C-alpha positions as CSV (number, residue, x, y, z in Angstrom):
1,X,23.2,9.3,31.2
2,X,19.9,11.1,31.0
3,X,20.5,11.9,27.3
4,X,21.2,8.3,26.6
5,X,18.1,7.1,28.5
6,X,16.0,9.6,26.5
7,X,17.4,8.3,23.2
8,X,16.7,4.7,24.2
9,X,13.1,5.7,25.1
10,X,12.5,6.8,21.5
11,X,13.8,3.7,19.6
12,X,12.8,0.1,19.6
13,X,15.1,-2.8,20.4
14,X,16.2,-4.6,17.3
15,X,15.1,-8.2,16.9
16,X,17.3,-11.0,18.1
17,X,20.2,-12.0,15.9
18,X,19.0,-13.7,12.8
19,X,21.5,-16.3,11.6
20,X,19.8,-17.6,8.5
21,X,17.9,-15.3,6.1
22,X,15.4,-18.1,5.3
23,X,14.4,-18.2,8.9
24,X,12.6,-14.9,8.6
25,X,12.4,-14.0,5.0
26,X,10.0,-16.7,3.9
27,X,7.5,-16.3,6.8
28,X,7.6,-12.5,6.3
29,X,6.9,-12.8,2.6
30,X,4.1,-15.3,3.2
31,X,2.5,-12.8,5.7
32,X,2.7,-10.0,3.1
33,X,1.1,-12.3,0.5
34,X,-1.7,-13.3,2.9
35,X,-2.2,-9.6,3.8
36,X,-2.8,-8.6,0.2
37,X,-4.9,-11.7,-0.4
38,X,-7.1,-11.0,2.5
39,X,-7.8,-7.2,2.3
40,X,-8.4,-7.3,-1.5
41,X,-10.8,-10.3,-1.5
42,X,-14.0,-8.4,-1.1
43,X,-13.4,-5.6,-3.5
44,X,-14.5,-7.4,-6.7
45,X,-17.7,-8.2,-4.9
46,X,-18.6,-4.5,-4.0
47,X,-21.7,-4.6,-6.2
48,X,-23.2,-7.3,-4.0
49,X,-22.2,-5.4,-0.8
50,X,-23.8,-2.2,-2.2
51,X,-26.9,-4.2,-3.1
52,X,-27.1,-5.5,0.5
53,X,-27.1,-2.0,1.8
54,X,-29.6,-0.7,-0.7
55,X,-27.7,2.6,-1.3
56,X,-26.9,4.6,-4.3
57,X,-23.4,4.7,-5.9
58,X,-22.7,8.1,-4.4
59,X,-23.7,7.0,-0.9
60,X,-21.7,3.8,-1.2
61,X,-18.7,5.8,-2.3
62,X,-19.0,8.0,0.8
63,X,-19.3,5.0,3.1
64,X,-16.2,3.4,1.6
65,X,-14.2,6.6,1.8
66,X,-14.8,6.9,5.5
67,X,-12.5,3.9,6.0
68,X,-9.8,6.6,5.6
69,X,-10.8,8.0,9.0
70,X,-9.8,4.8,10.7
71,X,-6.7,4.6,8.7
72,X,-5.5,8.0,9.7
73,X,-6.2,7.4,13.3
74,X,-4.0,4.3,13.2
75,X,-1.3,6.0,11.2
76,X,-1.0,8.9,13.7
77,X,-0.8,6.7,16.8
78,X,0.1,3.0,16.2
79,X,3.8,3.7,15.5
80,X,4.2,5.2,18.9
81,X,2.4,2.4,20.6
82,X,4.5,-0.2,18.7
83,X,7.5,1.4,20.4
84,X,5.9,0.7,23.8
85,X,4.5,-2.7,23.3
86,X,6.4,-4.2,20.3
87,X,5.0,-6.0,17.3
88,X,4.3,-9.1,19.3
89,X,1.0,-7.6,20.4
90,X,0.0,-5.6,17.4
91,X,0.6,-8.2,14.7
92,X,-1.9,-10.8,16.0
93,X,-4.4,-8.2,17.2
94,X,-4.6,-6.2,14.1
95,X,-4.6,-9.2,11.8
96,X,-7.5,-10.7,13.7
97,X,-9.2,-7.3,13.5
98,X,-9.2,-6.8,9.8
99,X,-9.9,-10.5,8.9
100,X,-12.9,-10.9,11.2
101,X,-14.3,-7.4,10.4
102,X,-14.1,-8.0,6.6
103,X,-15.8,-11.4,7.2
104,X,-18.6,-9.6,9.1
105,X,-19.1,-6.5,7.0
106,X,-20.3,-8.4,3.9
107,X,-23.4,-9.5,5.8
108,X,-24.3,-6.0,6.9
109,X,-27.5,-4.4,5.6
110,X,-27.5,-1.2,7.7
111,X,-25.5,1.7,6.4
112,X,-24.6,3.0,9.9
113,X,-23.3,-0.4,11.0
114,X,-21.3,-0.6,7.7
115,X,-19.8,2.8,8.4
116,X,-18.6,1.8,11.8
117,X,-17.1,-1.5,10.6
118,X,-15.5,0.1,7.6
119,X,-13.7,2.7,9.9
120,X,-12.6,-0.3,12.0
121,X,-11.2,-2.1,8.9
122,X,-9.2,1.0,7.9
123,X,-7.8,1.2,11.4
124,X,-6.9,-2.4,11.7
125,X,-5.3,-2.6,8.2
126,X,-3.1,0.5,8.9
127,X,-2.1,-0.9,12.3
128,X,-1.0,-4.1,10.7
129,X,0.7,-2.3,7.8
130,X,2.8,-0.3,10.3
131,X,3.6,-3.3,12.5
132,X,4.6,-5.7,9.7
133,X,6.6,-3.1,7.8
134,X,8.4,-2.1,11.1
135,X,9.2,-5.8,11.5
136,X,10.6,-5.9,8.0
137,X,12.7,-2.8,8.4
138,X,14.1,-4.2,11.7
139,X,15.0,-7.5,10.0
140,X,16.4,-5.7,7.0
141,X,18.7,-3.7,9.2
142,X,19.9,-6.8,11.1
143,X,20.5,-8.7,7.9
144,X,22.0,-5.8,5.9
145,X,20.0,-7.0,2.9
146,X,17.2,-5.2,1.0
147,X,13.8,-6.8,1.9
148,X,11.2,-4.1,1.4
149,X,10.9,-4.4,-2.4
150,X,10.3,-8.1,-2.1
151,X,7.7,-7.7,0.7
152,X,5.9,-5.1,-1.3
153,X,6.0,-7.4,-4.3
154,X,4.5,-10.3,-2.5
155,X,1.7,-8.1,-1.2
156,X,0.9,-7.1,-4.7
157,X,1.0,-10.7,-5.8
158,X,-1.4,-11.6,-3.1
159,X,-3.7,-8.8,-4.0
160,X,-3.6,-9.8,-7.7
161,X,-4.3,-13.5,-6.9
162,X,-7.2,-12.5,-4.6
163,X,-8.8,-10.3,-7.3
164,X,-8.6,-13.0,-9.9
165,X,-10.0,-15.6,-7.5
166,X,-12.8,-13.4,-6.3
167,X,-13.7,-12.4,-9.9
168,X,-14.0,-16.1,-10.7
169,X,-16.0,-17.1,-7.6
170,X,-18.5,-14.2,-7.9
171,X,-20.8,-16.3,-10.1
172,X,-20.2,-19.6,-8.3
173,X,-20.1,-19.0,-4.5
174,X,-22.2,-16.8,-2.3
175,X,-20.7,-13.6,-0.9
176,X,-20.9,-14.4,2.8
177,X,-19.6,-18.0,2.3
178,X,-16.7,-16.9,0.1
179,X,-15.4,-14.0,2.2
180,X,-16.1,-15.7,5.5
181,X,-14.1,-18.9,4.7
182,X,-11.3,-17.0,3.0
183,X,-10.8,-14.6,5.9
184,X,-10.7,-17.4,8.5
185,X,-8.2,-19.4,6.5
186,X,-6.1,-16.2,5.9
187,X,-6.1,-15.5,9.7
188,X,-5.0,-19.0,10.6
189,X,-2.2,-18.9,8.1
190,X,-1.1,-15.4,9.2
191,X,-1.0,-16.6,12.8
192,X,1.1,-19.7,11.9
193,X,3.7,-17.4,10.2
194,X,3.7,-15.0,13.1
195,X,4.4,-17.9,15.4
196,X,7.4,-18.9,13.2
197,X,9.0,-15.5,13.5
198,X,8.1,-14.9,17.1
199,X,11.7,-15.2,18.4
200,X,12.6,-12.3,16.2
201,X,9.6,-10.0,16.7
202,X,10.5,-6.4,17.6
203,X,10.3,-5.9,21.4
204,X,9.1,-2.9,23.4
205,X,11.4,0.1,23.9
206,X,13.8,-0.2,26.8
207,X,12.5,2.8,28.7
208,X,8.8,2.4,29.3
209,X,6.5,5.4,29.0
210,X,2.9,6.1,30.1
211,X,0.2,6.1,27.6
212,X,-0.2,9.8,28.2
213,X,3.4,10.5,27.3
214,X,3.1,8.4,24.1
215,X,-0.1,10.3,23.1
216,X,1.7,13.6,23.6
217,X,4.4,12.4,21.1
218,X,1.8,12.2,18.4
219,X,1.6,16.0,18.4
220,X,5.3,16.2,17.6
221,X,4.9,15.6,13.9
222,X,7.9,16.5,11.8
223,X,7.4,17.1,8.1
224,X,10.0,17.1,5.4
225,X,7.7,18.6,2.8
226,X,10.0,18.3,-0.2
227,X,10.7,14.7,0.5
228,X,7.0,13.9,1.0
229,X,6.0,15.6,-2.3
230,X,8.6,13.7,-4.3
231,X,7.5,10.5,-2.7
232,X,3.9,11.3,-3.6
233,X,5.0,11.8,-7.2
234,X,6.5,8.3,-7.1
235,X,3.5,6.5,-5.7
236,X,0.5,8.5,-7.1
237,X,0.4,6.2,-10.1
238,X,-0.6,3.2,-7.9
239,X,-3.5,5.2,-6.4
240,X,-4.7,6.5,-9.8
241,X,-4.6,3.2,-11.6
242,X,-6.7,1.6,-8.9
243,X,-9.3,4.4,-9.3
244,X,-9.4,4.9,-13.0
245,X,-7.8,2.2,-15.2
246,X,-10.9,0.1,-15.4
247,X,-13.2,3.1,-16.0
248,X,-10.9,4.4,-18.8
249,X,-10.8,1.1,-20.5
250,X,-14.5,0.6,-20.4
251,X,-15.9,4.1,-21.1
252,X,-13.1,5.8,-23.2
253,X,-11.8,2.8,-25.1
254,X,-15.0,0.8,-25.3
255,X,-13.6,-2.5,-24.1
256,X,-15.9,-5.4,-23.3
257,X,-17.0,-5.6,-19.7
258,X,-15.1,-8.9,-19.2
259,X,-11.9,-7.2,-20.3
260,X,-12.3,-3.9,-18.6
261,X,-10.4,-5.0,-15.4
262,X,-7.5,-6.4,-17.4
263,X,-5.5,-3.1,-17.6
264,X,-5.3,-2.8,-13.8
265,X,-4.3,-6.5,-13.5
266,X,-1.5,-5.9,-16.0
267,X,-0.4,-2.9,-13.9
268,X,-0.4,-5.0,-10.7
269,X,1.4,-7.9,-12.5
270,X,4.2,-5.8,-13.8
271,X,4.5,-3.9,-10.4
272,X,4.8,-7.3,-8.7
273,X,7.4,-8.4,-11.2
274,X,9.5,-5.3,-10.7
275,X,9.4,-5.5,-6.9
276,X,10.3,-9.1,-6.7
277,X,13.3,-8.7,-9.0
278,X,14.7,-5.3,-8.3
279,X,17.2,-6.8,-5.7
280,X,19.0,-8.3,-8.7
281,X,20.2,-4.8,-9.8
282,X,20.5,-2.9,-6.5
283,X,24.1,-3.9,-6.0
284,X,25.1,-2.5,-9.4
285,X,23.1,0.8,-9.5
286,X,22.5,3.5,-7.0
287,X,19.1,4.4,-5.6
288,X,19.2,7.7,-7.5
289,X,19.9,6.0,-10.8
290,X,17.1,3.5,-10.2
291,X,14.7,6.3,-9.5
292,X,15.6,8.1,-12.7
293,X,15.4,4.9,-14.8
294,X,12.0,4.1,-13.3
295,X,10.7,7.6,-13.9
296,X,11.8,7.6,-17.5
297,X,10.4,4.1,-18.2
298,X,7.3,4.4,-16.1
299,X,6.3,8.0,-16.5
300,X,7.5,8.5,-20.1
301,X,6.2,5.2,-21.4
302,X,2.9,5.6,-19.6
303,X,2.2,9.1,-21.0
304,X,3.1,8.1,-24.5
305,X,0.9,5.0,-24.2
306,X,-2.1,6.9,-22.8
307,X,-1.8,9.6,-25.5
308,X,-1.6,7.0,-28.3
309,X,-4.6,5.1,-26.9
310,X,-6.7,8.2,-27.1
311,X,-5.5,9.1,-30.6
312,X,-6.4,5.5,-31.7
313,X,-9.7,5.4,-29.9
314,X,-11.5,4.9,-33.3
315,X,-9.6,1.5,-33.5
316,X,-10.5,0.0,-30.2
317,X,-8.2,-3.0,-30.5
318,X,-5.1,-0.9,-31.1
319,X,-6.1,1.7,-28.5
320,X,-6.7,-1.0,-25.9
321,X,-3.3,-2.6,-26.7
322,X,-1.6,0.8,-26.3
323,X,-3.2,1.3,-22.9
324,X,-2.1,-2.1,-21.7
325,X,1.5,-1.3,-22.7
326,X,1.3,2.0,-20.9
327,X,0.3,0.2,-17.7
328,X,3.0,-2.4,-18.1
329,X,5.6,0.4,-18.3
330,X,4.1,2.4,-15.4
331,X,3.7,-0.7,-13.2
332,X,7.3,-1.8,-13.8
333,X,8.8,1.7,-13.6
334,X,7.1,2.7,-10.4
335,X,7.3,-0.8,-8.7
336,X,10.4,-0.2,-6.6
337,X,9.9,3.5,-5.8
338,X,7.8,3.2,-2.6
339,X,10.3,0.7,-0.9
340,X,13.2,2.9,-1.8
341,X,11.6,6.0,-0.4
342,X,10.6,4.2,2.8
343,X,14.2,3.0,3.2
344,X,15.5,6.5,2.7
345,X,13.0,8.0,5.1
346,X,14.2,5.7,7.8
347,X,17.8,6.5,7.2
348,X,17.1,10.3,7.3
349,X,15.0,10.1,10.5
350,X,15.9,9.7,14.2
351,X,12.5,8.1,14.9
352,X,11.8,4.4,15.1
353,X,10.8,2.2,12.2
354,X,7.1,2.2,13.2
355,X,6.8,5.9,13.7
356,X,8.4,6.7,10.4
357,X,6.0,4.4,8.5
358,X,3.0,5.9,10.3
359,X,4.1,9.5,9.5
360,X,4.7,8.7,5.9
361,X,1.3,7.1,5.7
362,X,-0.4,10.2,7.1
363,X,1.4,12.5,4.7
364,X,0.9,10.3,1.6
365,X,-2.8,9.6,2.3
366,X,-3.5,13.3,3.0
367,X,-1.7,14.6,-0.1
368,X,-3.0,11.8,-2.3
369,X,-6.6,12.7,-1.3
370,X,-6.0,16.2,-2.7
371,X,-4.4,14.9,-5.9
372,X,-7.3,12.5,-6.4
373,X,-9.7,15.4,-6.2
374,X,-7.7,17.3,-8.8
375,X,-7.7,14.3,-11.1
376,X,-11.4,13.9,-10.7
377,X,-12.0,17.6,-11.5
378,X,-9.8,17.5,-14.6
379,X,-11.6,14.3,-15.7
380,X,-14.9,16.1,-15.4
381,X,-14.0,19.2,-17.3
382,X,-11.2,18.2,-19.7
383,X,-11.7,14.5,-20.1
384,X,-10.3,11.4,-18.5
385,X,-7.6,11.0,-21.1
386,X,-6.2,14.3,-19.9
387,X,-6.6,13.6,-16.2
388,X,-4.8,10.3,-16.5
389,X,-1.7,12.1,-17.7
390,X,-1.3,13.7,-14.3
391,X,0.1,10.7,-12.5
392,X,2.4,10.0,-15.5
393,X,3.8,13.5,-15.4
394,X,4.2,13.3,-11.6
395,X,6.2,10.1,-12.0
396,X,8.3,11.5,-14.9
397,X,9.5,14.7,-13.0
398,X,11.3,12.5,-10.5
399,X,14.1,12.5,-13.0
400,X,14.7,16.1,-12.0
401,X,14.1,15.7,-8.2
402,X,16.6,13.0,-7.2
403,X,18.2,15.3,-4.7
404,X,15.3,14.4,-2.4
405,X,17.3,11.2,-1.5
406,X,20.3,13.2,-0.1
407,X,20.9,12.4,3.5
408,X,19.4,14.8,5.9
409,X,18.5,13.9,9.5
410,X,15.1,15.0,10.7
């Protein structure tokens, strides 16, 4: 009896029985779209934010990177607290947190205030990420139908639409007015969708624990290093393209400023396309086969495209086209990998949905930070065209590392 009680204390209660897929799928997808739309809205307006602060590019980069501290804090702890309090509390609180803080931070002119708010944004975003993905995994388990690729795809679609809208509004609407109104509208819309799915929200664990016991669990961090490294190889492309695609197009290929952001938009577009449609082939192909196909298409096609773009750099039009094609291949090939690895991590773990997502986030962010530093160093000493091959090679070698998906309880 004590063993059973202990087991119950470590897992969340599944949501109430869902009779109709549409009852929860559409609101969930809408929330993910709004999530991406909200958090990406101020990124195209970073130059104005930096101007408000009056800092250098280096100082602004440091201030932005400190958001990772808030993110890690949430990734370490929120999963355990979701076990205790359920998503019913964390979804509305965390969504209000990042929407209102983003609306406020664009008005800040003091670097220290910006630092505090940016750490808070990182914390709120990660808390919401854990909560909404735990909700999706719970619904997926109840429905016995793959949802994560579609939720990830709608997030990417929201991010893409937000970047396009913000890029258009940058010369037409003031920074504070644009971000303020957009964040308030996103928050209201998110709350409406949360209300729709409220009967099915994940509830607290059966056996209540003290906050102290919950915090003690944070220290019991189990690491499947091989699985984590292979997952990093699968998702590093997404991190790297966000950092370097625009810079490579502008500085190495000599694209016009108005076209420099297009490669990253192509990457996001094809990633969204893959995530929204992968469910059409999951019944006919195994996860291992999908990973190998994605690695060959995404990693191989990307490396060839980047290499060709460098060789054709004296013909800017052809080089730019080759780079666009490389990002189309990499976006499509890597699109469904993160959802597959999250699903597999949950199957392999005895922990709850929220804890697994938090632990994966900690590992991925920590290791990705190291890889980013390596890519930056290679770009400095060997050239960006060489450095950009690193995420492509990482993606390609998944062809040989498919055994990471073998069942193994941790």
